[in-house]
N, C-alpha and C positions, 0 to 999 in steps of 0.2 A: 381625234374628237370629231363628232359630227358638226358640220358647219351650222352656225346659228341662222335660223330662218326669220327674216324680218317680217313683221305684221304690217302689211300695206295693201291698200285697195284703190289704186289710181284710176280704175275704170268704173268705180261705183260712185254714184252721186254723193256729194259731200253733205249729207243731211244729219250726221251724228258726230258728236265730239267723242271719238272712240278712245278707249285705253289701248295702248300699243301692244296688245297680245292677241293671238288667234288660237282659239280653243280647238282641240282635236278630238277628245273622247272623255267619257266620264263614267263613274261608278258610284252609285249612292249619292252622297252629298259632296263628292269630290270630282274635280275635272282636271285634265291635263292639257297644256297648250302644245303647239306643234314642236316646241323645243323640249317637251317632256317635263316641264315644270309643273308641280302639283299645287292646286288651289283648293281651299275649302269654300264651297259655294253657298254663301249666305244670301244670295240674291235670287237663285232659282229661275233665271231668265225673266226677272221682275215678276215674281209670284206665279210663274207658269209651270215649272217642273214640279208639280205636286208630289210625284212619286220619286223624285230624284232622277238620276240618270241610269239607264240600262237596267231598269227594273225587270226582273225575269218574267213576271206574270204579264206585264204590259207588252214586252217585246215579243213574247211568243204569240200573244193574241193578235198583234199587228202583223207579224209575219204570216200568220194564218190568213188574215184578211187580205193581204197583198196578193195572195194566190187565188182569191175569189173575185172581188170587185173593189176597185179604188173609187171609181166615179161612174155615175149613170145619168145624171141630170134629174131635175124635179118634174120632168114630164111623167115620171113613173113613181109609184109608191116605193119607198125605201124602208124595208122592215126594221132596220136598226134605228131609223128616225122615230118610228112609233115606239120602239122599246125604250129609247132614251127619253123621249117626251113623257112616256108613262111613268118612268122612274122619277123624273123631275116633278111631275104632278104629285106623285106619292110623297116626295120629300118636302114639298112646299105647301100642299093643301090647295094648290091653284088648279087651273083648268086645262091649259094646253100650252104648246111651245112652238116657236118659229126658230129655225136654225140658220146661222150665217157663219162668218169666218173670224170675226174679231169683236172686241169690245166696242170699237168705234161703230161698226155696222149694227151691233145690237142696240146701241144708244140712238143711232139714227132711226132705226125702226121704231123704237119707243117714242121718239118725238113725232114720227108720222102717226102713230096710234093716238097720241094726245091731240094732234090737230084734227084727225078724222073723227075722233070721238066728239070733239066740239062741233065740227061741221054737221055730223049726224044729228046733233041737238039744235041745229040752226044758228050756231055761232060762226060767223063768217071770218073773223080774225082771231082765231084761237091763240091764247097766250099761256105760257108755262112758267111757273115759279121755279127759279134756280138759285144757286147760292154763291156767296162770296167765297173765293178760294177753291171753288169746285173745279174738277177736271173730268170731262166726258169724252174727249177725243179731239182729233185734228181735222176732220172734215169741216166744211164751212158751217154747217148747222151745229155740230157738236162743239166746234170751236166757239161758236156764238153762245152756247149754253155754258161754256167754261168760264170760270171767274179769274182768269189770269191775264192781265193786260200785256205781259211780255210775250206770251204765246200768241195772242191775238194780233200783235203789232205787225203791220205790213200786209194784212189780209182784209182790210176794209173794202167795201161796206159789209158789215156783218149781217147775219139774218136777224130780222126783227121778230118780236113776239115773245120776248123773255122779260120777266120781272125778277129782279135780283134782290135777295134778302140776306141778312147775316144768319149764321147757324145758331141753334139753341135759343132762339128768341121768338116765342110764339106770338107775343104782342106785335113784334115787328112784322111778322108774316101777316097777321090780321090787318094791321094798318096799311100795308102795301097792297092789299087785295080788296079791302072794303069798298064796296060800290063799283067794282070792276066786274061786269057780267061776262067778260071774255076769258076768264081763267078757266082752264080745263084740267090742269094737272099740277102737281108739285113733284119735282124731280130732284132727288138728293142721293148723296153717298152716305152710308152709315158711318164710314171712316173715310175722311178725305185723304186719300193716299198721296197723290201728287201735290196736294195742298199742304203737306207737312205732317201726315198721320195724326189728324185731329178727329177723334171719335165724337159723334153726336151723342148727347145725353139720351139715355134710354127713355126717360120721362118725356123728353121733347119729341122723340119718335112716336110715342103713344099719343101725344097731343096733336101732332100733325095727322096721324091716322084718323083721329076723332074729327078734326076740322074738315078733312077731305070727305068723310062720310056725311057731315052736316051740310056741306056745300055742293055735294055731287061731283067732286073732282076725283081724278085718278091719283092715287099715290104710286109714284114710279120710283123704284129704288135701284140705283146703280151698284150692283154687287160684282162688277167685273174683277176688281182686285181682292175684295173681301170674301167672295163666295167660295163654295166647294171646300169647306172645312178650314179655311185659312185662320179663322178666329176661334176655332174649337167647336163651333156649331156648323151645320151645313151652310147656313147663310147668316150673316152677321145680324140682320134685322130680327132673327129669332131670339136673340138675347132680350129684346124688348117685348116679346110675346105678341107681335103683330104679323099680319099678312098683307103684303102690298097688292095692288091691282096689276102692276107690271113690274117685273124684275129682269134686269139684264145681267148676263153672265158671259165670261170668256176665259182668258188667262188659264187658270188651273183646271178647267173643265176637261181638256184633252191631254193633260200632262206633257205638253209640248207640241202636239198636233193642233193646228189652228182650228178652234171651234168657238163659235159665239152662239148665244141663245137669248131669246126673249121669252120669258114665261109669263103668261097672262092669267088673271083671275076672271071670275064671271063677268065683271063690268067691261072688261077689255077683250075677252077671248074671241068675240065675233066681229070686232071692229074691222080688221083687215080681211078682205075677201079676194077671190081670184082677180088678178090684174092690179091690185093695190100695191103689192110689194112682192119681191122675189130675190133669188140669188142663184147664180150659176153653180158655184162650188159649194154653197152652204148646204149642210146636211148630207154630204156624200158618204158612202158606206165606210170609208176608212176613218173619217173624222168621227162618225157616230160610234164606230167600234171603240175608238179611243176614249170617247166620253163614257160609254157603258162600262168599259174595263176600269177606268179611273174610279168611278163611283163604286163599283164592285170591290175593288182592292181597298179603297178607303174603309168600307164597311168590314171587309174580311180581316184587315190588319188593325182595326180599331184606331184609325189615325186621327179621328176627332179627339179622342181621349189623349192621344200623344201630343197633338197640337196644343191642347189645353195645359197638360202637365209640363211638357218640355218648354212651351212658351212662357209659362209662369216662372219656371226655373231660370230660363235665360234672362227674362226681364228683371227678376230679383237679383241675379248675379251681376247684371250690368249696373243696377241701382247701387249695389254694394261697392262695385269697383269704381264707378264714375259719378254717382249721385252727389258726392261731397266735393268734387273737383270744381274749382272756380272756372267758370266759362261753360259748364254743362248746365243748361237751363232746365232740362226735363228728360226723363226716360219714361216713355208711355207706349201703350199699344194693347192689343188683345190677341191671345193665342200666339201664333208665329207670324205676327205682323207688328214689328216693334220699331219705334223711332227714338233716336237720341238727338235732342235739339241742343245745338251749341249756340253760343252767344255771338258767333260771327260766321260768315259764309265759309263752307268747308268742302266745296267741290273737289279741292285738291286731294282730299283724303281717298277718293276713289282709286286714283293711280297709286298713291302711297300704300294703301291696303293691298292692292294687287301685287305690288313689289314684295310684300311680306307674305303673300300666299293666301289672301282672303278677298273674296269677291263681295262687294257691297255696292250700294248706290247712295247718292245724296239727292234729296228732293226739297223743294221750297228753299233752295240755296243753303240752308243751315241745318237740315235734319238728316242724320244718317239713317238710312232705311235698311232694315234686316227683314227679309221675307224668304227664309230658307225652305227647302223641301219639308213636307209634313212628316217625313220619316226621320228627321233630325233626332239624334240621341242626346242625352245629358252630357256625355263625354264630348260630343262635337260642339255642344253649347259652351262647355268649358273652354274649348279651343278657340271659339269665336271671341270669348271674353279675353282670353290670354293674348290673342293676336291684336285685338282692337284697342284694349286699354292703353298700352304704352304709346300707340300711335296717336290717340286722341289727346293724351297728356302732353306729348311732345308738340303736337300741333298747336294746342292752346297756349303752351309756354313760349312758343317761338315769337 
């Protein structure tokens, strides 16, 4: 027998509570660890592996790009940048895009846009409305915009300039901002992913859009986790029939290759000028090719429809299997972004599920998060339910 390989990283900084497995390779919605154990991947690298693993169309495109150019720097025009920006403009109805490497960087850029937008209007101390239970990243600025005291602990002093409100309460938003001339933007997630998979009501999103128009604010939407087809539309805000002034993307945009983007509408498109912002790696040819091919394959393979149909099937199957179980508070989500809220903290289920061959995560302490690749089939959805249901029941009964 082949000797068991222990998963350990003694020379890597201890910043993650890791499951003791090391993954080796994948195919579709499945991955294998270094000991050849098979797992069904219902996490997709935390909503990153849009096309699953080893997708033949993506792999061949990236292999081709590797023989051409990987990186050039932004001293020069990058043709794939323009192509990807044009595609995002087409899909959003917005104006232009800036490229970076991650959701954190995209959100940091959005906050800079909000501040400079205010400065350009003569507002010296620009302020941005953010939300309770929000998550926008772990830099000092995005951490300050985040609504999670546990994540913020140990990093004071935080950045000032944020006004925090509860979700889905337009009157609370109005009361928190009435008489404040410094507000320049409202920054929100259509579905609070790290906050427990809580969707904002579509009517509320429409109300915020209207309020921003009335008061001359930017509506900035963080679609880092919800964008690129995750909910069954290209971007989750499209379910509400609105268009933001600023939208941030990352995660699924490159199907695993690090890509972040800020897409801007007319009010924000010209705020940043040369010298105001930049990125060394952002928008390099390899990342842009990954973004272009991801969007092309989503269209070609009709994965928005698949996310809608298989997501609804998975959610309904989970509801039937677990909705009546004592200790299961809710099964909710949109498309292939589903949360199962339990009545008690359930972080231990991540390791238990991995032992059973299923990769999941837990967010907000008590919400099982399922964000599988958009190529998931109904058969694989059945397997997720079959693997997860007895684990949840046993955990709640313990």
